[in-house]
N, C-alpha and C positions, 0 to 999 in steps of 0.2 A: 765607544760612547762619545768621546770628545769629537771624533770625526763626524758623527751624526749631528751633534750640536752645531759644529761649525758649518756643516752643509745646510742645516735648517736656518741658521742665522743669515746665511748668504741668500736665502730664498725669501726672507721677510724684509720689508722696508716700510717706513712710515712717511706719509705725505703730510706735511704741515699745512695748516689752513692758510698760510701765507704763500704757498707754492703750488705749482703744477708739477706732477711727476710724469716723466717721459720714459717709457720702457723701450729699449732698443734690442733688437734681435739681429745679430750679424750686421750691425751698422744701419739697419732700417728701423723706422719708427714702428713699433709693434702695438703700443697702446699709450694713450694719454690719460692720466689720472686727474680728474677735475675736482674730486671731492676729497677732503682730508680723511685720514684713517690708516689702518694697517692693511697692507696689500701683499700679494705673493707674486713671485716671478721665478723663472728658472735660474739656477745658479750660473755664475760666470764660467766660461765665456759665452754661454748660449744667450743669456740676456743680461743687460746692464740697465741701470736706471740713473737718470740725471734730473736735476730740479731747476725750474725756472720761476723767478719771482713773479707773483701775481699782484703785488701791491702797487699802489700809485707811485710812480717813479718821477724824479725831478732831473731834468737835463739843464745845466747852467752853461751859459756861453763861456768859452775859454779863449776865443780869438779876439784880440784887441785891434785888428786891422781896420783902418778907417773905411767908411762908406761915403759915397758921393750923393748929395741931395739933388733936387731938381735945379737949384741955382749953383750947383757945382761946389758946395761947401763940404769940407771933409769933417765928418762927425764919427764919433765912436759910440756905440750902443752896447748896453748889457741887457741880456734877455734870459728868460728861462721858459722851459716847456714842462708841463705836467702830462705824463703819458703812462699807459699800462699795456701789458701784453694780455690779449683777449683770446687769441687762437694759437695755442702753442705749436700745433702741427704746421700751420702756415708760416709762423715765425721761424721755426727751425729750418724749413725748406727754403725760404726766400731771404732770410736775414742772417741768422747765425745760431749758435748753440747757447749763448748766454746774453745777459742784459747789456754787456759792454758793446757787443756787435751792433745791437739796435741803437744804442746811444751814439755810436760813431757815425752810423749812416744817417740817423735823424739829425744830428748836428749839422751835417753838410746840407741836407735838404732845407732845414730851417734858416741857415745863414743865406743860402741862395734866395729863398723867399723874401727875407728881410731886405737883401740888397736890391731886388727887383722892386719891392714896394717903396723903399726909401728913395730910389732914383726918380720916382714919380711925384715926390712930395718935397715941400720946403721945410726949412728948419722950424718955421713958425707952426707948420702943421704937426711936426713931431712934438712940439712943446705945448700944444693946445689940446682941446677935446677931440680933435681929429685923430689923435693917436689911437683911440679905441677902434676907429674904423681901420686903421693900418694893421693893428693886431688881429682884427677879425679877418682881414684879407689874407694875412700870412697863415692863419690857422686853416682857412679854406683851401689855400694852395697846398699846404702840407698834407691835409687829409686827402686831396685828390691824388697825391703821389703815393701815399701809403695804402690807399684803397684802389690802386690802379689794376693793370692787367695781372700783376703778380702781387696780390695783397701781402702786406707785411704781418698781418695778424695782430696789429696793435691799434689802440685808439688814442688819439690826441685830445686831451681834456681841455687844456688851456695853453695859450701862448701870451706871454707878458714881456713888456719892456720895463726894465728897472732903472735904466739910466741913459740919458742922451746928453752928449757934451761935445764941445769943440775940441779938437786935438790939442790946440795951443792952450786951452783953458784947464787942462787936467793938472792941477797943482795940489800941493799938500794941504793948503787951506781949505780947498773944496772937500777933500776927504775928511778933514777935521769937522767941518760943518755937518757933513752927512753922518759922521759917527756920533756927533753930539745929538743930532735929531733922533737917530735911532735909539740912543740911550735914553733920551727923554720919553720916547714912546714906550720903551721897555719899562722904565721906572713908573710911568703912569699906569701901565697894565699891571705891574706888580702891586702898586698901591691899591688899585681897584680890586684886585684879587684878594689882597690882605683884608680890605674892608669887608668884602663879601664873606670871607672866611670867618671874621670876627662876628659878623651878623648871624651866620649859620650856627656857629658855636654857642652864641648867646641864646638863640632860639632853642637849640637843643638842650642847653642847661635849664632854661625856663620850663620846657616840657618835662624834663626829668624831675624837677622840683615839684611840679604840679602832680605828676604821676605818683611820686613817693608820698606826697601829702594826702592825696586821695586814698592811696592804699593804706596809709597809717590810720586815717580817719575810719575807713571801712573796717580795718582790723580792730580798732578800739571799740567800734560799735558792736561788732560781733562778740568781742571779749566781754563787753558790758552785759550784753544779752545773756551770754553763757553764765556769767557770774550771778546775774539776777535769777536765772533758772536754778542754778546750783543752790543759791541762798534759800529760794523758795522750797526746794526739795529738802534741804537740811532742816528748815523751820518746820515743815510738815512732819518729817520723820521724828525730830526731837520733841515736837509737841505731843506726839502720841505716847512717848515714854520718856518723861523728864529725867528719871534716874539713869537710864541708858545714855541720854544726852550728856549728863554730867560726867559719867564714866568715860565716854568717848573723848570729851574735852580734856579730861585728866590725862588720858593716854597721850594725846597730842602734846600736852605740856611736858610730860615725862620725856617724850622723844626729843623735843626741842632743848630740854635742859641737859639731858645726858647725851650730848652730841659727840663728845670726844673722850677718849680714855683718860686723858690728863685732867679732865674737869673735876673740881672739888667743890662741894656745896655744904654749907653748914646751916642746917634748918632744924627747927624745933620739931622733934618727932611727933609731938602731939598736935602740930599745925594741920590745917585742912589740906595742905599740899599733898600729904600722903594718905589722905582719906580713902582714896580708891584702892590703895595697896594694903590698907590695914584690915585685918580680919575682923569679923563681926564680934568675936569674943575677946580680942586683945585690946588693951588700952593704949599700947605704944607700938611704934614702928621702928625698924632699924634706921641708923643714920644714913642720909643720902649721899653715897659715894660710889662713883663708877670708875 
């Protein structure tokens, strides 16, 4: 039984919605699972499965080597690339088995594209609105490489420069100013988010109060209508037989008075309180004690 369960578990695998599932048979790609869910395969070593991330990935620059501009100025740039794997089969055949292989090759292609683009531009161009054109040119060149004769099976979504600086100007004070600016933006976003959150909570509380008030009003209205109908029914019934009405009210009074075993009442037996319990032929009633 245990062997059968182990064999069955080795034949089942789940593909997460954030992944592609790739089934291998003797080292060759047998099937690529594009949709999430439970799937079946042959037990190892006949078939194995690996997973490739299908989410949007970020590649940050790690090389701080300077680049030369058109006027032979040495600058250092920081950049990042947003990319994702779209064709797992092509990616595995032409790039590698995991995301790291694609990131390593993409890093080399992007750096070469930036080097070529920066060699044609001045520092002023890098610091002005022309930077957008530079990033667009780099993205176009990178896409030409990854979609070439041997497609990588990836898509490059965006290419961005985050910092341009002279090599001699990279000082601690510059980093402190950048850090302070980023903290300011983060605090501003947090403040805006907190204000929006308070606004949403206040609106939700107001709607809750209105809903509760409307429900209470409707409940009281229905209760009032029910009480009115009940009173009308009682009045009609008691009007037909006054003696029965008096007897019924006396029973309610007895029930309310004799509520607990420890209650003690001292009442004149000849009082009207025991009138309903007094027989027609007797002149007195027993003392009221329960």
